[in-house]
C-alpha positions as CSV (number, residue, x, y, z in Angstrom):
1,X,16.7,-7.7,12.9
2,X,14.1,-7.5,15.7
3,X,13.7,-5.3,18.7
4,X,15.4,-7.6,21.2
5,X,18.6,-7.3,19.2
6,X,18.3,-3.5,18.9
7,X,17.6,-3.0,22.5
8,X,20.8,-4.7,23.5
9,X,22.8,-2.3,21.4
10,X,21.2,0.9,22.8
11,X,23.1,3.0,25.3
12,X,20.2,5.4,26.2
13,X,16.8,5.1,27.8
14,X,14.7,5.8,24.8
15,X,11.6,6.4,27.0
16,X,13.2,9.6,28.4
17,X,14.0,11.4,25.1
18,X,11.2,13.4,23.6
19,X,11.3,13.9,19.8
20,X,9.9,16.3,17.3
21,X,8.5,14.1,14.5
22,X,7.1,15.3,11.2
23,X,4.7,12.9,9.5
24,X,4.2,13.2,5.7
25,X,0.8,11.8,4.6
26,X,-0.7,11.2,1.2
27,X,-2.8,13.3,-1.3
28,X,-5.6,15.6,-0.3
29,X,-8.1,13.7,-2.4
30,X,-7.8,10.3,-0.8
31,X,-7.6,8.8,2.7
32,X,-6.7,5.1,2.8
33,X,-5.5,2.4,5.3
34,X,-1.8,3.4,4.9
35,X,-2.5,7.0,5.8
36,X,-4.7,5.8,8.7
37,X,-1.8,3.7,10.1
38,X,0.6,6.6,10.0
39,X,-1.9,8.8,11.7
40,X,-2.5,6.2,14.4
41,X,1.3,6.1,15.0
42,X,1.5,9.8,15.2
43,X,-1.4,9.9,17.8
44,X,0.5,7.4,19.9
45,X,3.6,9.6,19.9
46,X,1.6,12.7,20.8
47,X,0.1,10.9,23.7
48,X,3.6,9.9,24.8
49,X,4.4,13.7,24.9
50,X,6.4,13.9,21.7
51,X,5.9,16.9,19.4
52,X,4.0,15.8,16.3
53,X,3.3,17.8,13.1
54,X,1.4,16.5,10.0
55,X,2.2,17.4,6.4
56,X,-0.4,16.9,3.7
57,X,0.3,16.9,0.0
58,X,-1.6,19.1,-2.4
59,X,-0.1,17.2,-5.4
60,X,-3.6,16.6,-6.7
61,X,-5.3,19.5,-5.1
62,X,-6.9,19.9,-1.7
63,X,-10.3,18.2,-2.1
64,X,-9.9,16.5,1.3
65,X,-8.7,19.6,3.1
66,X,-11.8,19.9,5.3
67,X,-11.5,16.2,6.3
68,X,-7.9,16.5,7.2
69,X,-8.5,19.7,9.1
70,X,-11.2,18.0,11.0
71,X,-8.9,15.1,12.0
72,X,-6.1,17.5,13.0
73,X,-8.5,19.7,15.0
74,X,-9.9,16.7,16.8
75,X,-6.4,15.4,17.6
76,X,-5.1,18.9,18.4
77,X,-2.2,18.3,16.0
78,X,-0.5,21.0,14.0
79,X,-0.5,20.6,10.2
80,X,0.9,22.0,7.0
81,X,0.2,21.7,3.2
82,X,3.1,21.2,0.9
83,X,4.0,20.1,-2.6
84,X,5.4,16.6,-2.7
85,X,4.7,13.3,-4.4
86,X,4.4,9.8,-3.0
87,X,4.7,6.5,-4.8
88,X,3.6,3.0,-3.9
89,X,6.4,1.5,-6.0
90,X,9.8,2.3,-7.4
91,X,8.6,2.9,-11.0
92,X,6.3,5.8,-10.4
93,X,8.2,8.9,-9.4
94,X,7.6,12.4,-10.7
95,X,11.0,14.1,-11.0
96,X,9.4,17.5,-11.8
97,X,7.6,17.5,-8.5
98,X,10.8,16.9,-6.6
99,X,12.4,19.8,-8.5
100,X,9.4,22.1,-7.9
101,X,8.8,21.3,-4.3
102,X,12.2,20.7,-2.8
103,X,13.4,24.1,-1.7
104,X,10.0,25.2,-0.2
105,X,9.5,22.0,1.7
106,X,13.1,22.0,2.9
107,X,12.6,25.4,4.5
108,X,9.3,24.3,6.2
109,X,11.0,21.1,7.5
110,X,14.0,23.1,8.8
111,X,11.8,25.5,10.7
112,X,10.6,22.7,13.0
113,X,14.1,21.4,13.9
114,X,12.8,17.8,13.8
115,X,14.5,14.7,15.1
116,X,12.7,12.3,12.8
117,X,10.9,12.4,9.5
118,X,8.2,9.7,8.9
119,X,6.4,9.2,5.6
120,X,3.6,7.1,4.2
121,X,4.9,5.2,1.1
122,X,8.0,6.2,-0.9
123,X,8.5,10.0,-0.6
124,X,11.7,10.9,-2.6
125,X,11.5,14.6,-2.0
126,X,11.5,14.1,1.8
127,X,14.3,11.6,1.5
128,X,16.5,14.1,-0.4
129,X,15.7,16.7,2.3
130,X,16.6,14.3,5.0
131,X,20.0,13.8,3.4
132,X,20.6,17.6,3.1
133,X,19.6,18.3,6.7
134,X,21.0,15.0,8.2
135,X,17.7,13.9,9.8
136,X,16.7,10.2,9.7
137,X,13.7,9.4,7.5
138,X,11.4,6.4,7.9
139,X,8.9,5.2,5.3
140,X,5.8,3.1,5.9
141,X,5.2,0.9,2.8
142,X,3.6,-2.5,2.4
143,X,2.9,-4.7,-0.6
144,X,5.4,-4.9,-3.5
145,X,6.2,-7.0,-6.5
146,X,9.7,-8.2,-7.5
147,X,9.0,-6.7,-11.0
148,X,9.4,-3.3,-9.4
149,X,13.1,-4.0,-9.2
150,X,13.8,-5.4,-12.6
151,X,15.6,-2.1,-13.3
152,X,18.3,-0.6,-11.1
153,X,17.1,2.9,-10.1
154,X,18.9,6.1,-9.1
155,X,19.0,5.7,-5.3
156,X,16.7,8.3,-3.8
157,X,14.9,5.8,-1.5
158,X,14.8,5.8,2.3
159,X,16.9,3.5,4.3
160,X,14.6,3.0,7.3
161,X,11.4,1.2,6.8
162,X,8.3,0.2,8.8
163,X,5.9,-2.5,7.6
164,X,2.9,-4.2,9.1
165,X,4.1,-7.7,8.1
166,X,7.5,-9.4,8.1
167,X,6.5,-11.0,4.8
168,X,6.9,-7.7,3.0
169,X,9.4,-6.1,5.4
170,X,11.9,-8.9,4.3
171,X,11.1,-8.3,0.7
172,X,11.7,-4.6,0.8
173,X,14.9,-5.3,2.7
174,X,16.1,-7.8,0.0
175,X,15.3,-5.5,-3.0
176,X,15.9,-2.0,-1.6
177,X,18.4,-2.9,1.2
178,X,16.3,-1.2,3.8
179,X,16.7,-1.5,7.5
180,X,13.2,-2.9,8.0
181,X,11.0,-3.5,11.0
182,X,7.5,-4.9,11.5
183,X,4.9,-3.0,13.6
184,X,1.4,-4.3,13.3
185,X,-1.7,-2.1,12.6
186,X,-3.2,-0.4,15.6
187,X,-6.9,-0.4,16.8
188,X,-7.5,2.2,19.4
189,X,-11.2,1.5,20.1
190,X,-11.9,-2.0,21.4
191,X,-15.2,-3.6,22.5
192,X,-15.1,-6.4,25.0
193,X,-18.2,-8.4,25.0
194,X,-19.3,-11.9,25.8
195,X,-20.3,-13.5,22.5
196,X,-22.3,-16.7,22.5
197,X,-21.8,-18.8,19.3
198,X,-24.2,-21.7,19.3
199,X,-24.5,-22.1,15.5
200,X,-28.1,-21.1,15.4
201,X,-27.6,-18.1,13.1
202,X,-24.0,-17.1,12.4
203,X,-23.4,-13.6,11.1
204,X,-20.4,-13.4,8.8
205,X,-18.7,-10.2,7.5
206,X,-16.3,-9.5,4.7
207,X,-14.6,-6.1,4.7
208,X,-12.9,-4.1,1.9
209,X,-13.5,-2.5,-1.5
210,X,-14.8,-5.2,-3.8
211,X,-12.1,-5.9,-6.4
212,X,-10.3,-9.0,-7.6
213,X,-7.3,-9.0,-5.2
214,X,-9.7,-8.9,-2.3
215,X,-11.2,-12.1,-3.7
216,X,-14.8,-11.6,-2.4
217,X,-16.2,-13.9,-5.1
218,X,-14.4,-16.8,-3.5
219,X,-15.8,-15.8,-0.1
220,X,-19.3,-15.7,-1.5
221,X,-18.9,-19.1,-3.1
222,X,-17.4,-20.6,0.1
223,X,-20.4,-19.2,2.1
224,X,-22.8,-20.6,-0.5
225,X,-21.3,-24.0,-0.1
226,X,-21.6,-23.7,3.7
227,X,-25.3,-22.8,3.4
228,X,-25.8,-25.9,1.2
229,X,-24.0,-28.0,3.9
230,X,-26.4,-26.9,6.6
231,X,-24.8,-23.7,8.1
232,X,-27.4,-21.3,9.3
233,X,-26.1,-17.8,8.6
234,X,-25.9,-14.5,6.8
235,X,-23.0,-12.8,5.0
236,X,-22.5,-9.0,4.7
237,X,-20.0,-7.5,2.4
238,X,-18.8,-4.0,3.4
239,X,-16.9,-1.9,0.9
240,X,-17.2,0.0,-2.4
241,X,-18.8,-2.1,-5.1
242,X,-17.9,-0.2,-8.2
243,X,-16.5,-1.9,-11.3
244,X,-16.8,-5.2,-13.2
245,X,-15.7,-7.4,-10.3
246,X,-18.4,-6.0,-8.0
247,X,-21.0,-6.6,-10.7
248,X,-19.7,-10.2,-11.1
249,X,-20.2,-10.8,-7.4
250,X,-23.7,-9.2,-7.5
251,X,-24.6,-11.4,-10.5
252,X,-23.5,-14.6,-8.7
253,X,-25.7,-13.7,-5.7
254,X,-28.7,-12.9,-8.0
255,X,-28.3,-16.1,-10.2
256,X,-28.1,-18.4,-7.1
257,X,-31.0,-16.8,-5.3
258,X,-28.8,-15.7,-2.3
259,X,-30.2,-12.2,-1.7
260,X,-31.8,-13.3,1.5
261,X,-28.5,-14.7,2.8
262,X,-25.8,-12.4,1.3
263,X,-25.9,-8.6,1.3
264,X,-23.5,-6.3,-0.5
265,X,-23.9,-3.2,1.7
266,X,-21.4,-0.9,0.0
267,X,-19.3,1.6,1.8
268,X,-20.0,1.6,5.6
269,X,-19.0,4.8,7.4
270,X,-19.3,3.2,10.9
271,X,-17.4,0.0,10.7
272,X,-17.3,-0.4,14.5
273,X,-21.1,-0.9,14.4
274,X,-20.8,-3.4,11.6
275,X,-18.3,-5.5,13.6
276,X,-20.6,-5.4,16.6
277,X,-23.5,-6.8,14.6
278,X,-21.4,-9.8,13.3
279,X,-19.7,-12.9,14.6
280,X,-17.1,-14.0,12.1
281,X,-14.8,-12.1,9.7
282,X,-13.9,-13.9,6.5
283,X,-10.9,-12.4,4.7
284,X,-10.3,-13.8,1.2
285,X,-7.5,-11.4,0.1
286,X,-5.0,-12.7,-2.5
287,X,-2.5,-9.8,-2.3
288,X,-2.1,-7.6,0.8
289,X,0.5,-7.0,3.5
290,X,-1.7,-7.4,6.6
291,X,-5.4,-6.7,6.3
292,X,-6.6,-3.9,8.7
293,X,-9.9,-5.8,8.9
294,X,-8.3,-8.6,10.9
295,X,-7.0,-6.4,13.6
296,X,-10.3,-4.6,13.8
297,X,-12.2,-7.9,14.0
298,X,-10.0,-9.1,16.8
299,X,-10.5,-5.8,18.7
300,X,-14.3,-6.4,18.5
301,X,-14.3,-10.1,19.5
302,X,-14.9,-11.7,16.1
303,X,-13.7,-15.1,15.0
304,X,-11.2,-14.7,12.1
305,X,-11.1,-16.9,9.0
306,X,-8.5,-15.8,6.5
307,X,-6.5,-16.8,3.5
308,X,-2.7,-17.0,4.0
309,X,-2.1,-13.6,2.5
310,X,1.0,-11.5,3.3
311,X,1.8,-11.5,7.0
312,X,-1.4,-13.2,8.2
313,X,0.3,-16.6,8.9
314,X,2.7,-14.7,11.2
315,X,-0.3,-13.9,13.5
316,X,-3.1,-16.4,12.9
317,X,-2.4,-20.0,13.9
318,X,-5.0,-22.3,12.4
319,X,-7.3,-23.8,15.1
320,X,-5.7,-21.8,17.9
321,X,-6.6,-18.1,17.5
322,X,-8.5,-18.3,14.3
323,X,-8.7,-20.3,11.1
324,X,-6.1,-20.1,8.3
325,X,-6.8,-21.5,4.9
326,X,-4.1,-23.3,3.0
327,X,-4.7,-21.3,-0.2
328,X,-7.0,-18.7,-1.7
329,X,-9.8,-20.9,-3.1
330,X,-13.4,-21.0,-2.1
331,X,-13.1,-24.7,-1.4
332,X,-10.5,-24.1,1.3
333,X,-12.4,-21.2,2.8
334,X,-15.5,-23.5,2.9
335,X,-13.5,-26.1,4.8
336,X,-12.5,-23.6,7.4
337,X,-16.1,-22.5,7.9
338,X,-17.1,-26.1,8.5
339,X,-14.1,-26.6,10.8
340,X,-15.3,-23.6,12.8
341,X,-18.8,-25.1,13.0
342,X,-17.4,-28.2,14.6
343,X,-15.5,-26.1,17.1
344,X,-18.7,-24.3,18.0
345,X,-20.5,-27.5,18.6
346,X,-17.6,-28.9,20.7
347,X,-17.2,-25.7,22.7
348,X,-13.6,-25.3,21.5
349,X,-14.5,-21.9,20.0
350,X,-14.4,-20.3,23.5
351,X,-10.7,-21.0,23.8
352,X,-10.1,-19.7,20.3
353,X,-11.9,-16.5,21.1
354,X,-9.8,-16.1,24.2
355,X,-6.6,-16.6,22.2
356,X,-7.9,-14.1,19.7
357,X,-8.1,-11.5,22.5
358,X,-4.6,-12.3,23.7
359,X,-3.3,-11.9,20.1
360,X,-5.0,-8.5,19.9
361,X,-3.2,-7.3,23.0
362,X,0.2,-8.6,21.9
363,X,0.0,-7.3,18.3
364,X,-2.6,-4.6,17.7
365,X,-3.2,-2.8,21.0
366,X,-2.0,0.8,21.3
367,X,0.2,-0.2,24.2
368,X,2.0,-2.8,22.2
369,X,2.5,-0.5,19.2
370,X,3.6,2.4,21.3
371,X,6.3,0.5,23.0
372,X,7.6,-0.9,19.7
373,X,7.4,2.4,17.9
374,X,9.3,4.4,20.6
375,X,12.0,1.7,20.6
376,X,12.3,1.9,16.9
377,X,12.5,5.7,16.9
378,X,15.2,5.4,19.5
379,X,17.1,2.8,17.4
380,X,16.8,4.9,14.2
381,X,18.0,8.0,16.0
382,X,21.1,6.4,17.4
383,X,21.9,4.3,14.3
384,X,21.7,7.4,12.1
385,X,24.1,9.3,14.3
386,X,26.6,6.4,14.0
387,X,26.1,6.3,10.2
388,X,26.8,10.0,9.9
389,X,29.9,9.8,12.2
390,X,31.3,7.0,10.0
391,X,30.8,9.1,6.9
392,X,28.5,6.6,5.2
393,X,25.9,9.3,4.4
394,X,28.6,11.3,2.5
395,X,28.3,8.8,-0.4
396,X,24.5,9.2,-0.8
397,X,22.9,11.0,-3.8
398,X,22.0,14.6,-3.0
399,X,19.6,17.0,-4.6
400,X,22.5,18.5,-6.6
401,X,23.2,15.1,-8.1
402,X,19.5,14.6,-8.8
403,X,19.2,17.9,-10.6
404,X,22.4,17.2,-12.7
405,X,21.1,13.8,-13.8
406,X,17.7,14.9,-14.8
407,X,18.2,18.5,-16.0
408,X,18.6,17.5,-19.7
409,X,15.4,15.3,-19.5
410,X,13.4,18.2,-18.0
411,X,14.8,20.7,-20.5
412,X,13.7,18.5,-23.4
413,X,10.2,18.1,-21.9
414,X,9.9,21.9,-21.4
415,X,11.0,22.7,-24.9
416,X,8.4,20.2,-26.3
417,X,5.6,20.6,-23.8
418,X,3.1,22.0,-26.4
419,X,3.5,18.8,-28.5
420,X,2.2,16.6,-25.7
421,X,-1.6,15.9,-25.6
422,X,-1.4,15.1,-21.9
423,X,1.9,16.7,-20.5
424,X,1.1,15.8,-16.9
425,X,0.9,12.1,-17.8
426,X,4.2,12.3,-19.6
427,X,5.8,14.1,-16.6
428,X,4.9,11.1,-14.4
429,X,6.8,8.7,-16.6
430,X,10.1,10.6,-17.2
431,X,11.7,8.9,-14.2
432,X,10.9,5.5,-15.7
433,X,11.8,6.5,-19.2
434,X,15.2,7.7,-18.0
435,X,16.0,4.3,-16.5
436,X,14.8,2.2,-19.4
437,X,16.2,4.3,-22.3
438,X,19.6,2.4,-22.5
439,X,17.7,-0.9,-22.6
440,X,15.5,0.3,-25.3
441,X,18.4,1.6,-27.4
442,X,20.0,-1.8,-27.1
443,X,16.8,-3.3,-28.4
444,X,17.1,-0.9,-31.4
445,X,20.6,-2.1,-32.0
446,X,19.3,-5.7,-31.9
447,X,16.7,-4.7,-34.6
448,X,13.7,-5.6,-32.5
449,X,10.3,-4.4,-33.6
450,X,8.3,-2.0,-31.4
451,X,4.6,-2.0,-30.7
452,X,2.2,0.0,-28.4
453,X,-0.6,-2.0,-26.7
454,X,-3.6,0.3,-26.5
455,X,-5.0,2.4,-29.4
456,X,-6.4,5.1,-27.2
457,X,-5.5,8.3,-25.3
458,X,-2.8,6.6,-23.2
459,X,-1.4,5.0,-26.4
460,X,-1.1,8.5,-27.9
461,X,0.9,9.7,-24.8
462,X,3.3,6.8,-25.2
463,X,3.8,7.5,-28.9
464,X,4.4,11.2,-28.3
465,X,6.9,10.4,-25.5
466,X,8.9,8.0,-27.7
467,X,9.0,10.5,-30.6
468,X,10.4,13.3,-28.3
469,X,12.8,11.3,-26.1
470,X,13.7,8.3,-28.2
471,X,13.3,9.3,-31.8
472,X,15.5,6.4,-33.0
473,X,12.7,4.0,-32.2
474,X,10.5,3.2,-35.2
475,X,7.1,2.0,-34.2
476,X,5.6,-0.9,-36.2
477,X,1.9,-0.7,-35.1
478,X,-0.6,-0.6,-32.3
479,X,-2.1,-3.7,-30.6
480,X,-5.7,-3.6,-29.5
481,X,-8.1,-6.5,-28.9
482,X,-11.2,-4.3,-29.4
483,X,-10.2,-2.0,-32.3
484,X,-9.2,-2.5,-36.0
485,X,-8.0,-0.4,-38.8
486,X,-5.5,2.5,-38.6
487,X,-4.6,4.7,-35.6
488,X,-2.2,7.7,-35.8
489,X,-1.0,6.4,-39.3
490,X,-0.1,3.0,-37.8
491,X,-2.0,-0.2,-38.4
492,X,-3.9,-1.8,-35.5
493,X,-3.2,-5.6,-34.9
494,X,-5.0,-8.0,-32.7
495,X,-2.4,-8.9,-29.9
496,X,-2.8,-12.6,-30.8
497,X,-1.3,-11.9,-34.2
498,X,1.9,-10.4,-32.8
499,X,2.5,-12.1,-29.5
500,X,3.7,-15.3,-31.3
501,X,6.5,-13.5,-33.0
502,X,10.0,-13.2,-31.8
503,X,12.2,-10.1,-31.3
504,X,9.4,-7.8,-30.3
505,X,9.1,-5.0,-27.7
506,X,5.6,-4.0,-26.5
507,X,4.9,-0.8,-24.7
508,X,1.8,-1.5,-22.5
509,X,-0.1,1.8,-22.5
510,X,-1.4,1.5,-18.9
511,X,-2.3,4.0,-16.2
512,X,0.3,4.9,-13.6
513,X,0.4,2.4,-10.7
C-alpha cells in the first residue's frame, strides 16, 4: 500500500494534529546508520512542533552516554535511559531482558502519555508495552534474509513497519505480515555547487566500513581496469578498514602499485568535506537495503554509480540520474565507469547531474520525508484506533502470555546458572532454543547424529546449553577445520569427514547476529 491509497481513506487533516512520539534507539556503545535515520525522523517531527522524546538502551552499558547527550542537547530533545534489547532479526531475542525491563519501561512510557512509539530495529519489549497501553508501535528495520523465518516464532513483533526501500519493505510484509511503508533516508545538509566534469582528473569515492558485503574489492578492481583503459582519476575509500577483507583490499592495491591512485583513508569524521572533494560515488554493495552514501552523494552533487543492491533500482535509472550496474562484479562496474566517461565527453553528464538533483528533492530532502512521515503517522494512528475498536488487538500475545510461556525456561536457567561458562551468551539464545527444541527432539526420534561446529569457547557454550535444556541429545563429536584431537571428551573431526554423511545435525557455534 502506498500513501496515495492511505490518504484517500483518511477522514482527518493529519497536518493539524500534534503527537507525542517516543523514539527508542539502540545501544549506548554504538551509533550506526539505522539510529541516525530514526534521529533524523525525530528531528523532522520536532521541527513540525510535535513533542519528541528519545529513549536509549543501556543493555550493553552507557559507553556512548556523552555522545548521545551531546546530540540531544544540540537538538534540545528530552531523553531517557532504559533497559531494553533490540534485534536486527527474529532469531536474536533476549527473553530475560524483556522480563527484567518491562515493568520499569512501561511506567516511563506511560508517564509521557504518548500517541506513537517508534523503534529502531525489532524491539519486543516496547511492542509488548504498546499492546498493554494500546499505543501504536512502529519499527524501522531494513535488510533481512528468508532464513530468519524458517521457524515460526511466538508473535511479539510490531505490526507497523518503516523501511528505506520497497525491496525489503515487501519482504518483511511477506514474512512478518507487517503493514510496511517506504520512506527514504534523509539528508538535511545539502551543498549546491556547479561541478565541471571534463574527464581530466576524476575523483571517485567509495563509502562504508570495508567488509565483504560492501564489496570494495570489486570497486578497486573496476577502478584499476578503468585506469588501464585511459581514465585519469583517483579513488578514495572512506570507512573502517579492520579485518581480513580490509587487508585483502590493501594487499591488492600494494601488489598492483596503485598507491598513487587509490587511498584507503579509514574512518572519516567529516564526510561532508569528503563528498565536496570528490566527483563520483561508486557503491559496490552486495547486501544492503538502501545505502546512505547514495543519498548523501546526491545531496552534494556527485554522480552515482551503483550495483543493483536492495532498493537502489527503485531510485537510480541507468543513464538518466546515475549509473546502475547489472550485477555486483568488477567487470560491470568498470563498464559503468566507461559509460560515464563517454557521457562526460558528449556533455550528457550535465543532464544526468540535473536529474540527480531532482531525485534528491523527491526522495531524500527533509521536506519530502517530513510530508511522508506525518502522513504515515496519521495513517497509523487512525488505523490502530479502528483495529482496537474491532477487537483485533484482543487476540494479540500479551506480557502475561509471554511470561507463562517462558517461565519454566528461565527457571531452569536460573537453577543452573553456575554451570554455564558464559551465562550471558546462553541467555541470548534461550528464545531461539525454545523455538527449535521440538524440531531437535524429532531429530532424536529419527536417530540423527549431533555435532557442534567449533571447538572453542562458543562451542563450550553450545554444549553446556544442550546438556541443561536438551539432555536427551547425545553429541557425537566436534567439527573444526583448524583443530584435531579431543575437546571436552569428544573427538574433533575435520568438517569434510562428516559433511558427506547423511542423517546428521550440526550446531554451528557462531556469535549472535
